[in-house]
C-alpha positions as a Python dict, from the first residue, in 0.01 Angstrom:
ca = {
    (1, 'X'): (0, 0, 0),
    (2, 'X'): (70, -87, -337),
    (3, 'X'): (234, -432, -511),
    (4, 'X'): (630, -391, -549),
    (5, 'X'): (749, -449, -917),
    (6, 'X'): (869, -721, -1041),
    (7, 'X'): (1115, -821, -1328),
    (8, 'X'): (1017, -993, -1609),
    (9, 'X'): (1196, -1288, -1448),
    (10, 'X'): (984, -1271, -1106),
    (11, 'X'): (696, -1271, -1302),
    (12, 'X'): (735, -1562, -1522),
    (13, 'X'): (761, -1751, -1172),
    (14, 'X'): (527, -1608, -995),
    (15, 'X'): (339, -1716, -1269),
    (16, 'X'): (490, -2161, -1244),
    (17, 'X'): (452, -2043, -817),
    (18, 'X'): (116, -1979, -865),
    (19, 'X'): (-22, -2266, -1114),
    (20, 'X'): (218, -2492, -910),
    (21, 'X'): (-31, -2401, -609),
    (22, 'X'): (-364, -2418, -830),
    (23, 'X'): (-306, -2809, -959),
    (24, 'X'): (-220, -2880, -606),
    (25, 'X'): (134, -3029, -718),
    (26, 'X'): (435, -3071, -552),
    (27, 'X'): (738, -2859, -686),
    (28, 'X'): (942, -3125, -804),
    (29, 'X'): (645, -3276, -967),
    (30, 'X'): (519, -2964, -1151),
    (31, 'X'): (900, -2822, -1226),
    (32, 'X'): (974, -3180, -1401),
    (33, 'X'): (644, -3154, -1580),
    (34, 'X'): (729, -2810, -1715),
    (35, 'X'): (1103, -2895, -1781),
    (36, 'X'): (1238, -2628, -1479),
    (37, 'X'): (1517, -2607, -1212),
    (38, 'X'): (1362, -2704, -858),
    (39, 'X'): (1622, -2491, -700),
    (40, 'X'): (1548, -2212, -932),
    (41, 'X'): (1177, -2240, -817),
    (42, 'X'): (1211, -2248, -517),
    (43, 'X'): (1489, -1963, -492),
    (44, 'X'): (1255, -1738, -644),
    (45, 'X'): (937, -1846, -429),
    (46, 'X'): (1207, -1725, -168),
    (47, 'X'): (1285, -1381, -295),
    (48, 'X'): (887, -1312, -381),
    (49, 'X'): (783, -1402, -51),
    (50, 'X'): (1041, -1220, 58),
    (51, 'X'): (932, -906, -113),
    (52, 'X'): (552, -958, 9),
    (53, 'X'): (446, -1085, -350),
    (54, 'X'): (358, -1482, -203),
    (55, 'X'): (188, -1525, 186),
    (56, 'X'): (393, -1774, 362),
    (57, 'X'): (236, -2058, 393),
    (58, 'X'): (13, -2186, 660),
    (59, 'X'): (248, -2456, 893),
    (60, 'X'): (-73, -2677, 909),
    (61, 'X'): (104, -2770, 591),
    (62, 'X'): (336, -3010, 703),
    (63, 'X'): (78, -3201, 941),
    (64, 'X'): (-68, -3564, 767),
    (65, 'X'): (-341, -3790, 864),
    (66, 'X'): (-224, -4057, 1132),
    (67, 'X'): (-455, -4391, 1227),
    (68, 'X'): (-430, -4506, 1552),
    (69, 'X'): (-584, -4854, 1578),
    (70, 'X'): (-604, -5088, 1918),
    (71, 'X'): (-727, -5440, 1989),
    (72, 'X'): (-1097, -5491, 1904),
    (73, 'X'): (-1087, -5751, 2224),
    (74, 'X'): (-1026, -5748, 2546),
    (75, 'X'): (-701, -5993, 2615),
    (76, 'X'): (-702, -6238, 2944),
    (77, 'X'): (-369, -6175, 3142),
    (78, 'X'): (-203, -6530, 3000),
    (79, 'X'): (-207, -6367, 2668),
    (80, 'X'): (75, -6110, 2536),
    (81, 'X'): (-15, -5729, 2642),
    (82, 'X'): (-211, -5558, 2393),
    (83, 'X'): (-53, -5452, 2036),
    (84, 'X'): (-46, -5130, 2038),
    (85, 'X'): (-30, -4973, 1613),
    (86, 'X'): (34, -4682, 1484),
    (87, 'X'): (36, -4569, 1070),
    (88, 'X'): (91, -4274, 898),
    (89, 'X'): (53, -4210, 572),
    (90, 'X'): (190, -3916, 348),
    (91, 'X'): (127, -3959, 0),
    (92, 'X'): (284, -4251, -110),
    (93, 'X'): (475, -4305, 172),
    (94, 'X'): (351, -4524, 482),
    (95, 'X'): (488, -4548, 821),
    (96, 'X'): (385, -4812, 1082),
    (97, 'X'): (487, -4860, 1447),
    (98, 'X'): (442, -5105, 1687),
    (99, 'X'): (459, -5134, 2127),
    (100, 'X'): (389, -5483, 2212),
    (101, 'X'): (464, -5765, 2202),
    (102, 'X'): (571, -5932, 1809),
    (103, 'X'): (261, -5950, 1509),
    (104, 'X'): (216, -6296, 1433),
}
């Protein structure tokens, strides 16, 4: 099966989409560096996906690495219950959730 014919604009945007993916940049960062509109980037990416020119990204791309930290020592019964802490780091953002007694 041959690839569908692309217009000049579709070819232009396909090149930018591929460059963005090769450089492992987000669309806003790439578009800012190349003075492009993010809305057009996404619009053409969607259009090219519909035409079958580019494949849909695997859903695993949406996962972030999580780290779970548990207390190292056993806690005597008179002490407050152990604290459960879960940190999620995604790029420059960090979310920490804590259950148990307040941190001192």
